[in-house]
GUMINU-919964 format. One record per residue (C-alpha): residue in one letter; residue number from 1; x, y, z. Coordinates in nm, 4 decimals. Example, Ala and Ser with C-alpha at 12.3 -4.5 7.8 and 13.67 -1.06 7.14 Angstrom:
<recs>
<rec residuo="A" num="1" east="1.2300" north="-0.4500" up="0.7800"/>
<rec residuo="S" num="2" east="1.3670" north="-0.1060" up="0.7140"/>
</recs>
This chain:
<recs>
<rec residuo="M" num="1" east="-0.2410" north="0.6820" up="-0.5308"/>
<rec residuo="V" num="2" east="-0.2388" north="0.8709" up="-0.1939"/>
<rec residuo="L" num="3" east="-0.3536" north="1.1581" up="-0.2771"/>
<rec residuo="Y" num="4" east="-0.6224" north="0.9923" up="-0.4023"/>
<rec residuo="Q" num="5" east="-0.6817" north="0.7454" up="-0.0970"/>
<rec residuo="C" num="6" east="-0.6627" north="1.1034" up="0.0650"/>
<rec residuo="F" num="7" east="-0.9434" north="1.3118" up="-0.0374"/>
<rec residuo="L" num="8" east="-1.1844" north="1.0043" up="-0.0185"/>
<rec residuo="F" num="9" east="-1.3203" north="1.1044" up="0.2917"/>
<rec residuo="L" num="10" east="-1.4719" north="1.4259" up="0.1163"/>
<rec residuo="R" num="11" east="-1.7138" north="1.1748" up="-0.1026"/>
<rec residuo="I" num="12" east="-1.6995" north="0.8983" up="0.2765"/>
<rec residuo="R" num="13" east="-1.8399" north="1.2409" up="0.5041"/>
<rec residuo="R" num="14" east="-2.1232" north="1.2261" up="0.3542"/>
<rec residuo="P" num="15" east="-2.4147" north="1.0630" up="0.2508"/>
<rec residuo="P" num="16" east="-2.4685" north="1.0006" up="-0.1174"/>
<rec residuo="R" num="17" east="-2.7214" north="1.2874" up="-0.2806"/>
<rec residuo="S" num="18" east="-2.8470" north="1.0135" up="-0.5593"/>
<rec residuo="T" num="19" east="-2.8127" north="0.6856" up="-0.6402"/>
<rec residuo="Q" num="20" east="-2.5803" north="0.7091" up="-0.8135"/>
<rec residuo="S" num="21" east="-2.3494" north="0.8160" up="-0.5862"/>
<rec residuo="R" num="22" east="-2.5303" north="0.5176" up="-0.4067"/>
<rec residuo="S" num="23" east="-2.4231" north="0.2777" up="-0.7457"/>
<rec residuo="S" num="24" east="-2.1020" north="0.4396" up="-0.7695"/>
<rec residuo="A" num="25" east="-2.0006" north="0.3716" up="-0.3998"/>
<rec residuo="A" num="26" east="-2.1194" north="0.0369" up="-0.4515"/>
<rec residuo="S" num="27" east="-1.8787" north="-0.0479" up="-0.7302"/>
<rec residuo="D" num="28" east="-1.5955" north="0.1786" up="-0.4894"/>
<rec residuo="V" num="29" east="-1.6336" north="-0.1864" up="-0.2782"/>
<rec residuo="Y" num="30" east="-1.6490" north="-0.4142" up="-0.5204"/>
<rec residuo="K" num="31" east="-1.3403" north="-0.3080" up="-0.7264"/>
<rec residuo="R" num="32" east="-1.1667" north="-0.2978" up="-0.3536"/>
<rec residuo="Q" num="33" east="-1.3055" north="-0.6822" up="-0.3068"/>
<rec residuo="I" num="34" east="-1.2152" north="-0.8050" up="-0.6361"/>
<rec residuo="L" num="35" east="-0.8421" north="-0.6657" up="-0.5770"/>
<rec residuo="R" num="36" east="-0.7677" north="-0.7368" up="-0.2384"/>
<rec residuo="G" num="37" east="-0.8943" north="-1.0580" up="-0.3234"/>
<rec residuo="I" num="38" east="-0.6699" north="-1.1792" up="-0.6043"/>
<rec residuo="P" num="39" east="-0.4046" north="-1.3652" up="-0.5080"/>
<rec residuo="P" num="40" east="-0.0568" north="-1.1713" up="-0.6327"/>
<rec residuo="I" num="41" east="0.1098" north="-1.4337" up="-0.8432"/>
<rec residuo="V" num="42" east="-0.2058" north="-1.4961" up="-1.0655"/>
<rec residuo="L" num="43" east="-0.1991" north="-1.0901" up="-1.0970"/>
<rec residuo="L" num="44" east="0.1404" north="-1.1245" up="-1.1975"/>
<rec residuo="F" num="45" east="0.0004" north="-1.4008" up="-1.4436"/>
<rec residuo="I" num="46" east="-0.2793" north="-1.2400" up="-1.6074"/>
<rec residuo="L" num="47" east="-0.0490" north="-0.9155" up="-1.6772"/>
<rec residuo="Y" num="48" east="0.2092" north="-1.0697" up="-1.8002"/>
<rec residuo="F" num="49" east="0.0974" north="-1.4075" up="-2.0063"/>
<rec residuo="V" num="50" east="-0.1905" north="-1.2022" up="-2.1185"/>
<rec residuo="M" num="51" east="-0.1988" north="-0.8456" up="-2.0898"/>
<rec residuo="S" num="52" east="0.1499" north="-0.8799" up="-2.2713"/>
<rec residuo="G" num="53" east="0.0100" north="-0.9964" up="-2.5692"/>
<rec residuo="T" num="54" east="-0.1455" north="-0.6428" up="-2.6524"/>
<rec residuo="I" num="55" east="0.1396" north="-0.4425" up="-2.4945"/>
<rec residuo="N" num="56" east="0.4882" north="-0.5038" up="-2.4960"/>
<rec residuo="L" num="57" east="0.5453" north="-0.5583" up="-2.1349"/>
<rec residuo="S" num="58" east="0.8781" north="-0.6243" up="-1.9433"/>
<rec residuo="P" num="59" east="0.8437" north="-0.8663" up="-1.6455"/>
<rec residuo="F" num="60" east="1.0182" north="-0.6133" up="-1.4343"/>
<rec residuo="W" num="61" east="0.6918" north="-0.3407" up="-1.5152"/>
<rec residuo="A" num="62" east="0.4586" north="-0.6663" up="-1.5474"/>
<rec residuo="G" num="63" east="0.5728" north="-0.7409" up="-1.1706"/>
<rec residuo="S" num="64" east="0.5868" north="-0.4059" up="-1.0420"/>
<rec residuo="I" num="65" east="0.2635" north="-0.2871" up="-1.2181"/>
<rec residuo="S" num="66" east="0.1007" north="-0.6372" up="-1.0094"/>
<rec residuo="L" num="67" east="0.2432" north="-0.5561" up="-0.6594"/>
<rec residuo="G" num="68" east="0.1495" north="-0.1757" up="-0.7167"/>
<rec residuo="I" num="69" east="-0.2286" north="-0.2539" up="-0.7649"/>
<rec residuo="I" num="70" east="-0.2321" north="-0.5273" up="-0.5065"/>
<rec residuo="S" num="71" east="-0.0965" north="-0.2895" up="-0.2299"/>
<rec residuo="S" num="72" east="-0.2842" north="0.0203" up="-0.3195"/>
<rec residuo="A" num="73" east="-0.6002" north="-0.2252" up="-0.2662"/>
<rec residuo="Y" num="74" east="-0.4946" north="-0.2793" up="0.0381"/>
<rec residuo="Q" num="75" east="-0.3741" north="0.0659" up="0.1386"/>
<rec residuo="M" num="76" east="-0.6194" north="0.2101" up="0.0368"/>
<rec residuo="E" num="77" east="-0.7824" north="0.0076" up="0.3152"/>
<rec residuo="I" num="78" east="-0.5269" north="0.1485" up="0.5117"/>
<rec residuo="F" num="79" east="-0.6378" north="0.5104" up="0.4685"/>
<rec residuo="R" num="80" east="-0.9882" north="0.4404" up="0.4454"/>
<rec residuo="G" num="81" east="-0.9537" north="0.3467" up="0.8160"/>
<rec residuo="A" num="82" east="-0.7200" north="0.6033" up="0.9125"/>
<rec residuo="I" num="83" east="-0.9724" north="0.8776" up="0.7403"/>
<rec residuo="L" num="84" east="-1.2748" north="0.7391" up="0.9171"/>
<rec residuo="S" num="85" east="-1.1151" north="0.7371" up="1.2604"/>
<rec residuo="V" num="86" east="-1.1073" north="1.1908" up="1.2514"/>
<rec residuo="S" num="87" east="-1.3777" north="1.2929" up="1.3853"/>
<rec residuo="G" num="88" east="-1.6050" north="1.4951" up="1.0901"/>
<rec residuo="E" num="89" east="-1.6352" north="1.7611" up="1.3843"/>
<rec residuo="Q" num="90" east="-1.2040" north="1.8067" up="1.2913"/>
<rec residuo="M" num="91" east="-1.3260" north="1.9293" up="0.9634"/>
<rec residuo="M" num="92" east="-1.6244" north="2.0992" up="1.1268"/>
<rec residuo="A" num="93" east="-1.4238" north="2.3111" up="1.3325"/>
<rec residuo="S" num="94" east="-1.1528" north="2.3310" up="1.1010"/>
<rec residuo="R" num="95" east="-1.4521" north="2.5098" up="0.9213"/>
<rec residuo="A" num="96" east="-1.5878" north="2.7447" up="1.1753"/>
<rec residuo="I" num="97" east="-1.2508" north="2.9438" up="1.2633"/>
<rec residuo="G" num="98" east="-1.2941" north="2.9880" up="0.8801"/>
<rec residuo="M" num="99" east="-1.0541" north="2.7536" up="0.7115"/>
<rec residuo="S" num="100" east="-1.1144" north="2.6581" up="0.3304"/>
<rec residuo="K" num="101" east="-1.2056" north="2.3679" up="0.2838"/>
<rec residuo="M" num="102" east="-0.8573" north="2.2016" up="0.1745"/>
<rec residuo="Q" num="103" east="-0.6773" north="2.4123" up="0.4419"/>
<rec residuo="A" num="104" east="-0.9242" north="2.2155" up="0.6452"/>
<rec residuo="I" num="105" east="-0.7719" north="1.8832" up="0.4471"/>
<rec residuo="R" num="106" east="-0.4240" north="1.9206" up="0.5149"/>
<rec residuo="Y" num="107" east="-0.3556" north="2.1016" up="0.8635"/>
<rec residuo="V" num="108" east="-0.6127" north="1.9192" up="1.0341"/>
<rec residuo="V" num="109" east="-0.6782" north="1.5901" up="0.8529"/>
<rec residuo="L" num="110" east="-0.4019" north="1.4260" up="0.7016"/>
<rec residuo="P" num="111" east="-0.1398" north="1.5338" up="1.0101"/>
<rec residuo="Q" num="112" east="-0.4197" north="1.3571" up="1.2145"/>
<rec residuo="M" num="113" east="-0.5000" north="1.0711" up="0.9180"/>
<rec residuo="I" num="114" east="-0.1056" north="1.0176" up="0.8976"/>
<rec residuo="R" num="115" east="-0.0423" north="0.9291" up="1.2447"/>
<rec residuo="L" num="116" east="-0.2977" north="0.6346" up="1.3092"/>
<rec residuo="A" num="117" east="-0.2106" north="0.4521" up="0.9327"/>
<rec residuo="I" num="118" east="0.1741" north="0.4674" up="0.9870"/>
<rec residuo="P" num="119" east="0.1371" north="0.1879" up="1.1878"/>
<rec residuo="S" num="120" east="-0.0458" north="-0.0572" up="0.9191"/>
<rec residuo="W" num="121" east="0.1787" north="0.1120" up="0.6465"/>
<rec residuo="S" num="122" east="0.4542" north="-0.0130" up="0.7664"/>
<rec residuo="N" num="123" east="0.3349" north="-0.4191" up="0.8087"/>
<rec residuo="E" num="124" east="0.2736" north="-0.2967" up="0.3956"/>
<rec residuo="A" num="125" east="0.4946" north="-0.1727" up="0.3237"/>
<rec residuo="A" num="126" east="0.7101" north="-0.4896" up="0.4417"/>
<rec residuo="I" num="127" east="0.4080" north="-0.7051" up="0.2980"/>
<rec residuo="V" num="128" east="0.5071" north="-0.5715" up="-0.0258"/>
<rec residuo="I" num="129" east="0.9156" north="-0.6373" up="0.0268"/>
<rec residuo="K" num="130" east="0.8346" north="-0.9978" up="0.1002"/>
<rec residuo="D" num="131" east="0.5819" north="-1.0725" up="-0.1753"/>
<rec residuo="S" num="132" east="0.8445" north="-0.9058" up="-0.4328"/>
<rec residuo="S" num="133" east="0.9746" north="-1.2531" up="-0.4323"/>
<rec residuo="L" num="134" east="0.6993" north="-1.3487" up="-0.6268"/>
<rec residuo="V" num="135" east="0.8141" north="-1.2260" up="-0.9293"/>
<rec residuo="Y" num="136" east="1.0924" north="-1.4631" up="-0.9342"/>
<rec residuo="A" num="137" east="0.7905" north="-1.6853" up="-1.1402"/>
<rec residuo="I" num="138" east="0.8518" north="-1.4020" up="-1.4566"/>
<rec residuo="G" num="139" east="1.1539" north="-1.4731" up="-1.4865"/>
<rec residuo="V" num="140" east="1.2923" north="-1.1386" up="-1.3223"/>
<rec residuo="P" num="141" east="1.6357" north="-1.1643" up="-1.1403"/>
<rec residuo="E" num="142" east="1.5343" north="-1.0489" up="-0.7780"/>
<rec residuo="I" num="143" east="1.6974" north="-1.1548" up="-0.4303"/>
<rec residuo="L" num="144" east="1.5788" north="-1.5555" up="-0.4353"/>
<rec residuo="R" num="145" east="1.5993" north="-1.5412" up="-0.7696"/>
<rec residuo="R" num="146" east="2.0352" north="-1.4621" up="-0.7668"/>
<rec residuo="A" num="147" east="1.9673" north="-1.7180" up="-0.4470"/>
<rec residuo="Q" num="148" east="1.8792" north="-1.9878" up="-0.7248"/>
<rec residuo="L" num="149" east="2.1382" north="-1.8916" up="-0.9360"/>
<rec residuo="I" num="150" east="2.4686" north="-1.8867" up="-0.6743"/>
<rec residuo="S" num="151" east="2.2785" north="-2.2458" up="-0.5018"/>
<rec residuo="A" num="152" east="2.3164" north="-2.4098" up="-0.8651"/>
<rec residuo="S" num="153" east="2.6322" north="-2.2593" up="-0.8835"/>
<rec residuo="T" num="154" east="2.8383" north="-2.3506" up="-0.6169"/>
<rec residuo="H" num="155" east="2.6166" north="-2.5891" up="-0.4483"/>
<rec residuo="Q" num="156" east="2.5302" north="-2.4813" up="-0.1198"/>
<rec residuo="P" num="157" east="2.1567" north="-2.4082" up="-0.1503"/>
<rec residuo="F" num="158" east="2.2399" north="-2.3956" up="0.2530"/>
<rec residuo="L" num="159" east="2.3828" north="-1.9920" up="0.2835"/>
<rec residuo="A" num="160" east="2.2112" north="-1.8845" up="-0.0837"/>
<rec residuo="Y" num="161" east="1.9001" north="-1.9266" up="0.1160"/>
<rec residuo="I" num="162" east="1.9834" north="-1.7964" up="0.4130"/>
<rec residuo="T" num="163" east="2.2025" north="-1.4763" up="0.3079"/>
<rec residuo="A" num="164" east="1.8995" north="-1.3984" up="0.0428"/>
<rec residuo="A" num="165" east="1.6322" north="-1.4259" up="0.3940"/>
<rec residuo="L" num="166" east="1.8878" north="-1.2511" up="0.5870"/>
<rec residuo="I" num="167" east="1.8836" north="-0.9756" up="0.2841"/>
<rec residuo="Y" num="168" east="1.4933" north="-1.0090" up="0.3099"/>
<rec residuo="F" num="169" east="1.5093" north="-0.9395" up="0.7116"/>
<rec residuo="V" num="170" east="1.7130" north="-0.6576" up="0.6803"/>
<rec residuo="L" num="171" east="1.4848" north="-0.4727" up="0.3901"/>
<rec residuo="V" num="172" east="1.1815" north="-0.5571" up="0.6279"/>
<rec residuo="F" num="173" east="1.3830" north="-0.4061" up="0.9696"/>
<rec residuo="V" num="174" east="1.5123" north="-0.0358" up="0.7828"/>
<rec residuo="T" num="175" east="1.1271" north="0.0271" up="0.6371"/>
<rec residuo="N" num="176" east="0.9811" north="-0.1527" up="0.9833"/>
<rec residuo="R" num="177" east="1.2687" north="0.1551" up="1.1477"/>
<rec residuo="L" num="178" east="1.2456" north="0.4118" up="0.9827"/>
<rec residuo="L" num="179" east="0.8803" north="0.4435" up="0.9525"/>
<rec residuo="G" num="180" east="0.8743" north="0.3655" up="1.3138"/>
<rec residuo="Q" num="181" east="1.1299" north="0.6871" up="1.2998"/>
<rec residuo="V" num="182" east="0.8391" north="0.9040" up="1.0941"/>
<rec residuo="E" num="183" east="0.5608" north="0.7870" up="1.3799"/>
<rec residuo="R" num="184" east="0.7476" north="0.8687" up="1.7199"/>
<rec residuo="K" num="185" east="0.7642" north="1.1724" up="1.4673"/>
<rec residuo="L" num="186" east="0.4679" north="1.2661" up="1.4607"/>
<rec residuo="T" num="187" east="0.3501" north="1.1414" up="1.7968"/>
<rec residuo="I" num="188" east="0.1273" north="1.4014" up="1.9845"/>
<rec residuo="P" num="189" east="0.3607" north="1.3995" up="2.3833"/>
<rec residuo="V" num="190" east="0.1321" north="1.2924" up="2.6312"/>
<rec residuo="N" num="191" east="0.1835" north="1.5618" up="2.9175"/>
<rec residuo="P" num="192" east="0.2766" north="1.3484" up="3.2822"/>
</recs>
């Protein structure tokens, strides 16, 4: 999915050549809007309760696929915005010094795009971690479900749910710190 998003800029940079490519671009916009407009729990229920009638889909896979689909719509926008923020002259300059299109993408556009996308990407990673608690609704034994079971058996709901909240906090904190380190590593140093 990420590779598809990275190479989207080939379609974004050029004006449409025909009405067919214009309709394709409009279709892409509508797909993104629809995917971003569906609440994750609704897509989860559609995949698990409706689609499981035609294909054998476990609750774990229904949850993973629904979270992946919703997140991919947001990630596509993150990467699309990062690609659009890289100046088109970067590609022209790369081509002017003799780089092929793929070399220009790999060595010039992608490093700049990734540098610009990491802050938003870390936010999306935190959202996906927290949205993973939604799969509890279809019976997947994840952190929140385990907290509910412990709460019911020990009759100490405060302790169980505070522990679950701390686990989520640690997961989000570690993920954001790791992506922050990647961002610092990719930052271009500024001369004083």
